[in-house]
C-alpha positions in Angstrom: 36.7 96.9 114.0 33.9 98.0 111.8 33.6 97.2 108.1 33.6 100.1 105.7 30.6 100.9 103.6 32.2 99.6 100.3 33.1 96.3 102.0 29.5 95.8 103.1 28.2 96.7 99.6 30.7 94.3 97.9 29.6 91.5 100.4 25.9 92.2 99.5 26.7 92.0 95.8 28.5 88.8 96.3 25.6 87.2 98.2 23.2 88.4 95.5 25.3 86.8 92.7 25.4 83.5 94.6 21.6 83.6 95.0 21.1 84.3 91.3 23.5 81.5 90.4 21.7 79.0 92.6 18.3 80.2 91.1 19.6 79.6 87.5 20.9 76.2 88.5 17.5 75.2 89.9 15.8 76.5 86.8 18.1 74.4 84.6 17.3 71.3 86.7 13.6 71.8 86.3 13.7 72.5 82.5 16.2 69.7 81.7 15.2 67.7 78.6 18.0 65.1 78.9 16.9 61.5 79.0 13.4 62.4 77.8 12.1 60.5 74.7 13.2 62.0 71.4 10.5 62.7 68.8 10.6 60.2 66.0 12.0 61.7 62.7 11.6 60.7 59.1 13.8 61.4 56.1 11.9 62.6 53.0 12.8 62.0 49.3 15.2 64.9 49.3 17.2 63.7 52.4 15.7 66.3 54.8 14.5 65.4 58.3 10.8 65.8 58.9 8.3 64.8 61.6 5.6 63.7 59.1 5.7 60.1 57.9 5.9 59.5 54.1 2.7 58.9 52.2 3.8 55.8 50.4 6.2 53.1 51.5 8.8 52.0 48.9 10.1 48.5 49.4 13.8 48.1 48.7 15.2 44.7 47.6 18.2 44.1 49.8 20.0 42.1 47.1 20.1 45.2 44.8 22.0 47.4 47.4 25.6 47.7 46.4 28.2 48.5 49.0 31.6 50.0 48.2 32.9 51.0 44.8 31.2 50.4 41.5 31.8 46.9 40.1 34.4 46.6 37.5 32.9 45.4 34.2 34.7 42.6 32.6 36.3 43.5 29.3 36.4 41.4 26.2 39.4 39.0 26.7 40.2 38.4 23.1 41.2 41.6 21.3 42.2 42.2 17.7 44.7 44.5 16.1 47.5 45.0 13.6 51.2 44.6 14.0 52.6 48.1 13.5 56.2 47.7 14.6 58.4 44.6 14.6 62.0 44.6 15.7 64.8 42.3 14.6 65.2 41.3 18.3 61.8 39.6 18.4 59.6 42.2 20.0 57.1 44.7 18.6 53.8 46.6 19.1 50.2 45.8 18.1 47.7 48.6 17.6 44.3 47.6 19.0 41.3 48.1 16.6 38.8 49.5 19.1 40.9 52.2 20.9 44.1 52.5 18.8 46.3 51.8 21.8 49.7 50.3 21.3 50.4 47.1 23.2 53.9 45.6 23.5 54.5 41.9 22.5 57.3 39.5 22.3 57.7 37.0 19.5 57.8 34.1 22.1 54.1 34.8 22.8 53.0 34.2 19.2 52.2 30.8 17.8 53.9 31.6 14.4 56.3 34.2 13.1 54.7 37.6 12.6 55.3 40.4 10.0 54.5 44.1 10.0 50.9 44.6 8.9 49.6 41.2 10.0 46.1 41.2 11.6 46.2 39.3 14.9 44.1 38.4 17.9 45.6 38.5 21.4 44.9 38.8 25.1 46.1 41.7 27.1 48.0 41.0 30.3 49.3 43.5 32.9 53.1 43.4 33.1 55.5 45.4 35.4 56.0 48.0 32.6 52.4 48.2 31.4 50.2 46.0 29.3 51.6 43.3 27.0 50.0 40.9 24.5 50.0 37.2 25.1 48.5 34.2 23.2 48.9 36.0 19.9 47.4 34.2 16.9 47.4 35.3 13.2 44.0 36.1 11.7 43.7 34.9 8.0 
């Protein structure tokens, strides 16, 4: 049985597409850059990639490189303030001189009995409910 004209044309188109596909495949193989040596790149002062090397070489001291977060600067351990509130139950608040922050204290942490208005020096300590004053001494 003979093929119709349209079947022959479709078959020819199919063969032509296969030839074009094979040709494109061969072209990709010949123009493949995979595995070839990559051009060496430099980073300029602004963080951009460039193919030209920098004019001057800046030496970096390895010891000065800091990894991670910024270091926490140590605060002054001995702070000064005024007793602004004192309860009959033995606790109160000290207002710091430098930042006017109220710090809780208990009378057991003082070396002598305190009164409202006394100038004291103390150390701040982190407690479960915030900061509290310890090692409280009266300033004369």
